[in-house]
C-alpha positions, 0 to 999 in steps of 0.5 A, spaced: 495 705 564 490 705 570 492 702 576 486 702 582 487 700 589 481 700 594 479 696 601 474 691 601 469 694 607 465 687 608 471 683 607 476 688 611 478 683 616 480 678 611 483 682 605 487 688 606 486 691 598 484 689 592 488 692 586 486 693 578 491 695 574 489 695 565 494 697 561 496 696 553 503 693 552 507 695 546 511 689 542 518 691 545 515 692 553 518 687 558 511 687 562 510 688 569 515 686 575 511 683 580 516 684 587 516 681 593 513 685 598 511 680 603 503 680 602 499 673 599 496 675 593 491 671 589 492 673 581 486 673 576 489 675 569 485 677 563 489 680 558 496 677 556 499 671 560 505 673 565 511 668 565 515 666 570 523 665 566 519 664 559 514 659 561 507 663 561 503 662 568 496 660 569 490 665 569 489 664 576 495 663 581 497 664 588 503 668 591 506 669 598 513 673 598 516 672 591 514 664 591 509 661 588 503 656 587 500 654 582 492 652 580 494 647 573 499 643 571 505 647 570 
């Protein structure tokens, strides 16, 4: 697993941090849990799809305090 978090100097007045997670999941693993942390997040994923209650999420979505906003029909 490779996790990286950094502060974008050029956008520091607007963005607290950018993080990236790269890992390989085994077939029997549940995946990542997106815990509500009070932060607003734009999430882009390029590997296996995230899902919410068994339904796959779009490749890009917005999350704030545990609530989701989708950019595609969901």
